[in-house]
N, C-alpha and C positions, 0 to 999 in steps of 0.2 A: 446201715446203709453203706454201700461201697463208696459213695461220694465223701462220706465223713471219714472213713477209715483209711483208704488207700489211694484215693484219686489225688493227682497232682494239685488240682485246684483247692482241695480241702487240706491236704497235708502242709502245703506251703503257708497256709494261714497259721497253723499250729507252730511251725518253725519260726515264724515271725515274733512269737511271744517270748519274753525273756526268761521265764521260769516254768517249771513243770506244773507248779501249783496254778498258775494263771491258765495253763492249757486245760487243766481239769475244770476250772470254773467256766472257761469258754465252752467246753463240751456240755456242761450242765445247762448253761443258758441256751445253747443251741437246741438241745433236746427239748427243753421246756417250751421255748418259743415255736419250734417246728411242730410240736404236738398241738399247740393252740392253733397254729395255722391250718393244720390238717383237720382239726375239729370244725373250724369255720368253713373250710372247703366242703366238707361232708354235709354240713347243715345248709350251705348254699346250694349244693346239688339237690338235696331234698326239697328245698324251697322252689327251685326251678321245676322239679318234677311235679310238685303239687300245683304250682301256678299254671303250668302248661299241660296238665293232664288231659284236658278236653279241647285244647287248641294248640297243637304242636306247631311252632313257627316254621320249622323246616318243611313240613308237609304243606302248609299253606303258602310256602315260598316267600315268607317275609324275610327270612335269612337263608343263605346258601350253605353255610358251614357251621359246625358246632362251636367253633371259636368265636363266632359272632353273638353267641347267646347272652353272655354277660353284658356287653355294651347295649344290646337290644333290650334286655330286661331292665337295665338301669334307665334307659331312655323311656321305656314304657311306664315304669313305676314313678320315677322321680325326674322325668324330663322337664317338667314345668318349673322345677326349682333351679334357679340360676347357679351355675358352677358345679353341679353334681356330676354331670357327664364328663366335664373337663377333669375334675379330681379323680374320677374313676379311671379314665384313660391315662392320666399322669401316673397314677399308682401302678397300673399295669406296665407302663413303659419303664418306670423306675425299677421295678422288680426285675424286669427283663435285662435292663442295662447293667444292674449290679452283678447279676449272674454272668452275663456275657463278658463284662470287663475282667472279672476274676478268671474266667476260662481263657480269655485271650492272653492274659498275663502268664497263666500257667503254660499255655502252648509256647509262648515266647521263651520262657525259662527252659523248657525241655529241649526245644530246637537248638537254642544257643549252647546249653551246657553239654548235651549228649551228642551233638552233631558238629556244630560249627567250631566250638572251642577245641575239639579233638583234632581238627585239621588246620587250625590257625597256627602258624609258626611265630614264635617269639611271644613276649609278654604283651597282653592287651591292656591298654589303659582303661581305667574305670569310666572315663568320659566316652571313650569309643565303645565300650560294652553297652553303656546306656543307650547310645544312638542305635546300635545294632538291635537291641531289644525292642526299642520303639519302632524300628523299621519292620521287624517281624510282626509286631502287633498290628501295624497298619496293613501289611500284606494279608494277614489272616483275616482281619476285619473286612477288607474288600472282597476276599474270596467268599466269606460267609454271606455277604450281601448278595453276591451273584447266585448263591445257592437258592435264594428265594424264587428265582425263575424256574427252578426244578421242583422245589418243595410244593408249589401250588398244584402240581399234577399228581402228588403222591398221597392224597387223602388227608384225613384229619391230622393235626399236629401232634396230639398227645400219643396215639399209637406209634406214630413215626418217631417221636422223640424217645419213647421207651425202647423201640427196636434199635435205634442208632446208639443209645447208651449201652445196650446189651452187647453190641459189636465191640465197643471199646472197653467196657468194664469187665466183660467175660475174660478176655486174655489177661487183663490186669489182675483180676482176682486169682486166676490160675497161676500166674507168676508169683504172686504173694504167698499163696498156699504152698507152692513148690519150694520156695525158699524157707518157709516156716517148718515144713514137715520133712523135707529132704535136704539136709545140710550139704550133702555131697554133690548136689546139682550145680553145674557151672553156668556162667553167664551166656555162653554160646548156645547151650541147649535150651535155656529159658527164652532166649531171644527168638530162636527158630520155632520153638513151640508156640510162643505168643503170636508170631507172624502167621503160622499155619492156622491157629485158631481164628485169628481175625479174618483171614481169607475164606475159611469155611463158613463162618457166620455171615460174612458179606455175601457170599454166594447164595446161602439160604434166604437172606433178606431180599436180594435182587430177584431171585426166582419167584418168591412169594408175591412180590409186587407185580411182576409180569403176569403171573397166573391170575391175580385179582383183576388186573387190567383187561385180560382176555376172558374174564368171567369163568375161568376154569375152577377157581376157588371163589365161592360166594359165601359171605358171612350171613348167618341166619339172624335176622333182626327181631327185635321185640315188637309187639303190636301196640300201636298208639292210636288214639282216636281224637276227633275234633268235631265241633258243630259247624255246619255251613251257615251261610247267611240266612237260609230258609229254616234254620234250627232243626235240620234233619241230621240224624246221627249216622256217621260213617266210620268205618274201621279200615285202617291202612297198615301196610307193612313197610317200614323204612329201613 
C-alpha cells in the first residue's frame, strides 16, 4: 500500500519510533491488524448482500446513499438493544477522526517544512513553530469541513475517495520510483513531473465527473430484486 510505504502520513509515524526494530514490529502489527479488518469488511459486505438480496433498501428508498447501509442495517437488526446504534456510530466516527487527525498533522508538517520554513528569515523558536503548525491544522480542518458542501454532489464516498487518493498517491509514487531507479534525477525535474502528473489526473477526474453528471458516461449496474408489499417479484437496475 502506498499509504504504508511512501505517504507522509504513514512515514512520519515510522520516523517517530526510536529504533529500526520497533519500526519492523510496527509494520508487522499493522499488516496483521489491517488484514483482520479487511476480512471483517469483506464478511460484512457479504452479510449485507445476503440480507438485502430480496429487498434492496436503496431501491425501496429506505436509504438514499450506500454510506447509510451500515447504520441502517445496525438499526434494523439490533435497534431494539440499547446503546448498539450509538456504539456503532461512535466507532465509525473514531475511525474517521484518527485517520483525519494524522492526515491533518502530515499536511501541517509538509506545508511548514517544505514551504513556510524556506521563506522564513531567521531562527524560529520551537514554541512559535508549534503555534504555526497548529494554525495550519485548524485552517486545513476548516477547509476540509467546507468540502462536504461539494462532496455531497459527487456520488458515493468510496469511489470518490479512491479517485482522490489516486490523484495524490500517483505523483508521489512516481517521484519515489524516479529517485529509486534514476539517481541522476534532480529535485526540479521531480517537482515539475509530479505537478504535471497531478494536473493531468485532476483533469481526468473532473472530466469524468462532469460526463457522469451529464449522463455521457453511465455506469452499468448489477441487477437487484425485491418483494413488494403485495409479495410480487420485481427486478430493477440500480
